[in-house]
PLY file of the C-alpha trace (Angstrom):
ply
format ascii 1.0
element vertex 426
property float x
property float y
property float z
element edge 425
property int vertex1
property int vertex2
end_header
121.77 96.03 113.37
118.69 94.46 114.56
119.41 91.12 116.30
118.14 88.95 113.10
117.51 90.29 109.86
118.09 87.22 107.63
119.34 88.89 104.63
122.95 90.57 104.73
124.17 92.17 101.69
127.88 92.15 100.71
129.22 93.68 97.49
126.03 92.20 95.88
126.13 88.93 97.30
123.33 87.82 99.60
124.04 85.52 102.47
121.18 83.50 103.91
121.60 82.46 107.22
118.49 80.44 108.78
118.50 78.20 111.74
115.17 76.54 112.19
114.63 75.67 115.60
111.50 73.88 116.88
109.72 75.55 119.70
108.70 73.62 122.80
105.47 74.00 124.34
103.82 72.94 127.35
100.96 70.24 127.05
97.68 72.35 127.04
94.50 70.76 128.46
91.36 70.12 126.35
89.79 73.35 128.22
92.75 75.49 127.50
92.78 74.44 123.79
89.07 75.46 123.17
89.41 78.60 124.90
92.10 79.50 122.44
90.48 78.49 119.69
87.27 80.66 120.58
89.96 83.45 121.12
90.72 83.19 117.56
87.03 83.57 116.14
86.63 86.90 118.14
86.49 89.98 115.85
89.92 91.27 117.15
91.77 91.28 113.93
91.25 94.49 112.31
94.48 95.92 113.03
96.86 98.69 111.65
100.61 98.90 111.55
103.07 101.39 109.90
106.54 100.82 108.96
108.41 98.47 111.11
106.46 99.55 113.97
103.72 97.66 116.26
99.96 96.89 114.90
97.19 98.70 116.28
93.21 98.57 115.59
92.15 99.59 112.48
88.22 99.86 111.74
86.88 99.08 108.04
86.93 101.90 105.67
83.23 100.99 103.92
80.56 99.48 105.87
80.90 95.54 105.82
78.75 93.18 103.65
76.00 91.56 105.44
76.84 87.83 106.15
73.29 87.01 107.57
73.27 83.29 107.64
76.24 82.53 106.59
78.68 79.74 108.11
82.25 78.73 107.18
82.68 75.49 105.41
85.94 73.86 104.52
87.74 73.95 102.04
86.66 77.17 100.70
89.58 79.25 99.55
90.91 77.47 95.99
88.12 75.14 96.03
84.91 74.29 97.69
83.15 70.66 98.73
80.79 70.30 95.51
83.66 71.35 93.05
86.24 69.10 95.26
83.91 65.93 94.76
83.20 66.82 90.82
87.24 67.38 90.60
87.88 63.63 92.20
85.20 62.01 89.88
86.91 63.53 86.84
90.22 62.39 88.24
89.04 58.94 88.90
87.44 58.44 85.15
90.87 60.05 83.63
88.80 63.09 82.48
90.86 66.15 80.91
91.88 68.75 81.67
91.77 67.43 85.22
93.68 64.06 84.80
97.04 65.56 83.10
96.88 68.71 86.02
96.43 65.85 88.85
99.42 64.11 87.68
101.49 67.13 87.68
100.01 68.02 91.66
101.60 64.56 92.44
104.79 64.87 90.72
105.10 68.16 92.92
103.91 66.50 96.11
106.29 63.75 95.89
109.04 66.17 95.41
108.22 68.06 98.37
108.37 65.35 100.50
111.93 65.88 100.91
111.54 69.56 101.22
112.68 71.21 104.54
111.05 74.35 105.82
112.96 77.25 106.46
111.53 80.19 108.33
113.75 82.58 109.65
113.17 84.64 113.16
113.00 87.86 110.85
112.27 88.50 107.01
112.92 91.97 105.86
110.40 92.32 102.84
112.15 95.42 101.07
110.49 97.48 98.71
110.55 96.58 95.37
111.93 99.86 93.94
114.46 100.31 97.04
118.08 100.09 96.00
119.55 96.69 96.06
116.12 95.29 96.77
115.92 92.08 97.92
112.54 91.05 96.61
113.30 89.04 93.44
116.22 87.15 94.39
115.72 86.28 97.84
112.07 87.15 99.38
109.71 85.92 97.02
111.69 82.88 96.11
111.68 82.09 99.99
108.16 82.46 100.64
107.27 80.80 97.43
109.02 77.44 97.85
107.41 76.90 101.18
104.33 78.01 100.02
104.72 75.65 96.92
105.40 72.43 99.09
102.89 73.03 101.79
100.06 73.86 99.18
101.02 70.70 96.94
100.88 68.64 99.61
97.71 69.56 101.20
96.01 69.77 97.74
97.27 66.35 97.12
96.01 64.96 100.38
92.77 66.58 99.59
92.21 64.56 96.58
93.73 61.16 97.85
93.42 61.11 101.37
96.76 59.81 101.65
98.23 61.18 105.07
101.66 61.56 104.21
100.91 64.39 102.20
98.76 66.33 104.99
101.85 65.31 107.29
104.14 67.22 105.09
101.91 70.18 105.09
101.52 70.25 108.87
105.23 69.85 109.39
105.74 73.23 107.16
102.88 74.82 108.52
103.66 73.88 112.31
107.76 75.22 111.47
106.96 78.72 110.23
104.16 79.08 113.65
106.83 77.26 115.76
109.41 79.80 114.76
107.21 82.82 114.89
108.55 84.56 111.87
108.11 88.52 112.21
107.76 90.48 108.95
109.21 93.83 108.37
110.06 96.42 105.64
108.10 98.59 103.59
106.24 95.82 100.95
105.69 93.21 103.73
102.20 93.65 103.35
101.91 93.05 99.44
104.29 90.43 99.64
102.17 88.37 102.23
99.10 88.79 100.09
100.30 87.87 96.96
103.28 85.34 97.66
102.34 83.78 100.81
98.61 83.42 100.80
99.10 79.42 99.89
100.12 78.69 103.29
96.40 79.43 104.00
95.14 77.41 101.27
96.70 74.78 103.15
95.52 75.39 106.22
91.89 75.37 104.95
92.65 72.42 103.23
93.83 70.78 106.59
90.87 72.08 108.30
89.44 68.60 109.21
92.75 66.56 109.24
93.20 65.04 113.04
96.64 64.83 112.21
97.16 68.54 112.91
96.99 68.77 116.44
94.47 71.33 118.30
97.43 73.10 119.93
99.38 73.46 116.88
96.41 74.65 114.87
95.88 77.35 117.53
99.66 78.22 117.48
99.35 78.77 113.56
96.38 80.67 114.05
97.70 82.72 116.53
101.03 83.60 114.87
99.14 84.66 111.60
96.72 86.72 113.42
99.32 88.41 115.17
102.26 88.50 112.49
100.80 88.54 109.11
97.42 89.69 109.11
97.59 93.14 110.24
99.99 93.91 107.52
97.29 92.40 104.81
94.24 94.27 106.06
96.50 97.78 106.27
96.91 97.63 102.53
93.80 96.11 101.44
92.19 99.42 103.29
95.00 101.76 101.76
95.71 100.80 98.42
93.66 100.81 95.19
96.33 99.15 92.96
97.52 95.46 92.95
98.20 95.84 96.61
94.64 95.99 97.18
94.00 92.78 95.38
96.83 90.68 96.62
95.66 91.98 100.34
91.88 91.46 99.69
93.19 87.79 98.93
95.16 87.85 101.94
92.67 88.57 104.50
89.85 86.56 102.77
91.84 83.50 103.21
92.69 84.47 106.67
89.10 85.07 107.22
88.09 81.34 106.07
90.98 79.79 108.17
90.30 82.12 111.57
86.66 81.71 110.60
86.13 85.38 111.41
83.17 86.92 109.67
84.40 90.44 110.35
87.15 89.83 108.12
85.01 88.21 105.37
82.84 91.13 105.59
85.19 93.81 105.32
87.29 92.08 102.55
83.75 91.67 100.76
82.95 95.33 101.03
86.17 96.30 99.46
85.89 93.73 96.89
82.14 95.02 95.80
83.63 98.55 95.59
85.49 97.68 92.67
82.07 97.97 90.65
81.12 101.27 92.54
82.69 104.75 91.80
84.50 105.87 94.81
85.91 109.26 96.16
87.17 108.54 99.19
90.93 109.29 100.06
91.68 105.68 99.56
91.40 105.52 96.04
93.67 107.38 93.99
91.59 107.55 91.15
88.01 109.38 91.88
84.94 107.83 90.41
85.37 104.79 88.25
88.67 103.92 90.24
89.33 99.89 89.49
87.67 99.61 86.02
87.65 102.17 83.32
86.15 101.91 79.72
87.00 104.07 76.77
88.12 103.74 72.95
91.23 101.88 73.92
89.45 99.15 75.62
88.59 98.13 79.13
91.53 98.37 81.63
92.67 98.74 85.22
93.76 102.30 85.17
96.31 102.10 88.08
98.04 99.14 86.34
98.56 99.72 82.69
100.06 103.19 83.11
102.95 101.48 85.51
106.54 102.89 84.26
105.10 104.58 81.63
103.21 101.71 80.41
106.22 99.41 79.96
105.30 97.55 83.09
101.37 97.94 82.34
100.50 94.46 81.07
102.72 92.82 84.15
100.75 94.83 86.64
97.53 94.15 85.24
98.60 90.39 85.62
99.79 91.10 89.34
96.22 92.19 89.90
94.21 89.57 88.03
95.89 86.71 89.48
94.99 87.56 92.84
91.70 89.06 92.36
90.29 86.13 90.58
90.87 84.22 93.66
89.29 86.61 95.96
86.55 86.57 93.50
85.97 82.83 93.71
86.23 82.81 97.80
83.71 85.46 97.56
81.53 83.51 95.63
81.81 80.47 98.23
80.71 83.17 100.79
77.61 83.77 98.97
78.45 86.83 97.12
79.26 86.21 93.41
80.53 89.61 91.86
81.68 87.92 88.32
79.03 89.49 86.43
78.84 93.04 88.20
79.52 95.88 86.20
80.59 99.52 86.76
77.92 102.24 86.53
80.38 103.25 83.41
79.33 99.70 82.04
82.89 98.35 82.54
82.89 94.86 83.51
85.05 91.70 84.15
84.80 89.86 81.00
85.71 92.64 78.74
88.39 93.86 80.99
90.06 89.86 80.97
89.54 89.77 77.41
91.55 92.79 76.42
94.05 91.62 78.71
94.41 88.53 76.95
94.81 90.37 73.52
97.67 92.56 74.91
99.18 89.72 77.06
98.60 86.54 74.64
97.65 87.69 71.17
100.20 90.51 71.69
98.08 93.06 70.30
99.07 96.78 70.11
99.18 97.93 73.86
97.86 101.77 73.64
100.36 102.66 76.93
103.66 101.36 75.49
104.89 100.03 72.05
107.32 97.77 73.87
105.51 96.11 76.82
107.13 93.35 79.43
105.46 90.36 79.63
105.16 87.39 82.34
104.92 83.80 81.61
103.13 83.20 84.99
99.77 84.18 86.69
97.71 82.52 83.93
94.98 81.17 86.40
93.06 84.22 85.74
92.19 82.98 82.17
91.38 79.44 83.41
89.04 80.81 86.40
87.48 83.11 84.05
86.76 80.44 81.56
84.25 78.98 83.94
82.22 82.03 84.30
81.87 83.71 80.62
81.81 82.65 77.20
84.84 84.29 76.35
86.35 84.97 73.15
87.29 81.78 71.46
91.04 82.30 71.14
91.04 82.04 74.86
89.53 78.41 75.09
91.92 77.51 72.19
94.95 78.96 74.07
93.83 76.97 77.29
93.76 73.84 75.36
97.39 73.87 74.04
98.96 75.37 77.36
97.44 73.30 79.95
97.85 73.00 82.77
98.47 76.77 82.88
101.16 78.45 84.63
99.15 79.96 87.62
102.32 80.49 89.97
101.80 83.18 92.45
97.73 83.13 92.11
96.73 79.68 92.14
99.36 77.10 90.37
97.08 74.37 90.13
94.15 76.59 88.55
93.63 73.77 85.86
93.10 71.07 88.02
90.69 72.76 90.14
88.93 74.96 88.12
89.65 73.46 84.70
86.27 73.65 82.50
84.65 72.76 85.83
81.01 74.26 84.67
81.36 73.12 81.19
81.19 69.67 79.37
84.43 68.01 79.92
86.13 65.86 77.20
87.87 62.67 77.48
0 1
1 2
2 3
3 4
4 5
5 6
6 7
7 8
8 9
9 10
10 11
11 12
12 13
13 14
14 15
15 16
16 17
17 18
18 19
19 20
20 21
21 22
22 23
23 24
24 25
25 26
26 27
27 28
28 29
29 30
30 31
31 32
32 33
33 34
34 35
35 36
36 37
37 38
38 39
39 40
40 41
41 42
42 43
43 44
44 45
45 46
46 47
47 48
48 49
49 50
50 51
51 52
52 53
53 54
54 55
55 56
56 57
57 58
58 59
59 60
60 61
61 62
62 63
63 64
64 65
65 66
66 67
67 68
68 69
69 70
70 71
71 72
72 73
73 74
74 75
75 76
76 77
77 78
78 79
79 80
80 81
81 82
82 83
83 84
84 85
85 86
86 87
87 88
88 89
89 90
90 91
91 92
92 93
93 94
94 95
95 96
96 97
97 98
98 99
99 100
100 101
101 102
102 103
103 104
104 105
105 106
106 107
107 108
108 109
109 110
110 111
111 112
112 113
113 114
114 115
115 116
116 117
117 118
118 119
119 120
120 121
121 122
122 123
123 124
124 125
125 126
126 127
127 128
128 129
129 130
130 131
131 132
132 133
133 134
134 135
135 136
136 137
137 138
138 139
139 140
140 141
141 142
142 143
143 144
144 145
145 146
146 147
147 148
148 149
149 150
150 151
151 152
152 153
153 154
154 155
155 156
156 157
157 158
158 159
159 160
160 161
161 162
162 163
163 164
164 165
165 166
166 167
167 168
168 169
169 170
170 171
171 172
172 173
173 174
174 175
175 176
176 177
177 178
178 179
179 180
180 181
181 182
182 183
183 184
184 185
185 186
186 187
187 188
188 189
189 190
190 191
191 192
192 193
193 194
194 195
195 196
196 197
197 198
198 199
199 200
200 201
201 202
202 203
203 204
204 205
205 206
206 207
207 208
208 209
209 210
210 211
211 212
212 213
213 214
214 215
215 216
216 217
217 218
218 219
219 220
220 221
221 222
222 223
223 224
224 225
225 226
226 227
227 228
228 229
229 230
230 231
231 232
232 233
233 234
234 235
235 236
236 237
237 238
238 239
239 240
240 241
241 242
242 243
243 244
244 245
245 246
246 247
247 248
248 249
249 250
250 251
251 252
252 253
253 254
254 255
255 256
256 257
257 258
258 259
259 260
260 261
261 262
262 263
263 264
264 265
265 266
266 267
267 268
268 269
269 270
270 271
271 272
272 273
273 274
274 275
275 276
276 277
277 278
278 279
279 280
280 281
281 282
282 283
283 284
284 285
285 286
286 287
287 288
288 289
289 290
290 291
291 292
292 293
293 294
294 295
295 296
296 297
297 298
298 299
299 300
300 301
301 302
302 303
303 304
304 305
305 306
306 307
307 308
308 309
309 310
310 311
311 312
312 313
313 314
314 315
315 316
316 317
317 318
318 319
319 320
320 321
321 322
322 323
323 324
324 325
325 326
326 327
327 328
328 329
329 330
330 331
331 332
332 333
333 334
334 335
335 336
336 337
337 338
338 339
339 340
340 341
341 342
342 343
343 344
344 345
345 346
346 347
347 348
348 349
349 350
350 351
351 352
352 353
353 354
354 355
355 356
356 357
357 358
358 359
359 360
360 361
361 362
362 363
363 364
364 365
365 366
366 367
367 368
368 369
369 370
370 371
371 372
372 373
373 374
374 375
375 376
376 377
377 378
378 379
379 380
380 381
381 382
382 383
383 384
384 385
385 386
386 387
387 388
388 389
389 390
390 391
391 392
392 393
393 394
394 395
395 396
396 397
397 398
398 399
399 400
400 401
401 402
402 403
403 404
404 405
405 406
406 407
407 408
408 409
409 410
410 411
411 412
412 413
413 414
414 415
415 416
416 417
417 418
418 419
419 420
420 421
421 422
422 423
423 424
424 425
């Protein structure tokens, strides 16, 4: 048995043992701090890992996207400076849908004041289809409760300027970095991208907060670069299904926090290729690999067929919930892919509208007569509504269901994006 694997299975009963120990660090001089910050910005982050083994360097699979003239600004993960100012204006004017969504955020952030971060020494992220997998009952809830607390707190600080919210977010970020949690297991890359990226949203939102000490910030960045980032880079390159979407989001979000252009350029190249035909070994379907269009509609071919189609809608949701977040970061970086289409004519708007028909309107799903559905991951509709004139049913559904349940993507998508580029109503 390894020294510490936080999950012990006994006759189906999971016992969680966590001891949170704050690491003691020696004070650093300003010169040492600056040297470590500068080191974080070097393009040394393209790593590779296998199984439970150590990371090794990995080069981009595709030619990186040029970022001439680009510079990082903050925030630029879930929202940028211009949009943040507009949402603040709407909150002050009690404009919907932001007013109600903001009230929910503050309720969540106030509840998070009592949250105690609980990072383990090592987290074994088992594969979702392994016998007695720990994903649904342990790992995902564990990651998400920490992410929910830290992201709600950081976002509340961004909108209110109240430092008690920022301090709670800093507490969570520091706890994980101080513990130096290591991730092992077959699905670590996927789950770090899809369930742990809100840690990076929080770090981005706190970029200019003086209460996050430079030495602590350096420690967080170093921990993320060495213990989290290698696995999202690996799966971003090697997979072409929902794993790629989640890991592109993880890599893009990390590029913002670390201010690493090489990461951003690599992730942008992967995202841009969604609208290009590919035949390389890293895609399972040759040609139109990400989006396809035929008499059944416009769809994600690797997702709709999952578990003989029974999980096709759920896996489409997995893909879109992280994909739309990555598309927004790309837009902030000056690369707007929302209106691209494949050589065969498939585009995002059609794909999202077909997904809505199957997911919400419960139209017949061509790949299964009885598909499964998920109540979360609805950020796709909220964010897409800002970029397209969607079918009227989507707008009607949004009005009835706001704030939408965007958990596992951006759980505050209605606050950050709701009707942001359309006339607001009071």
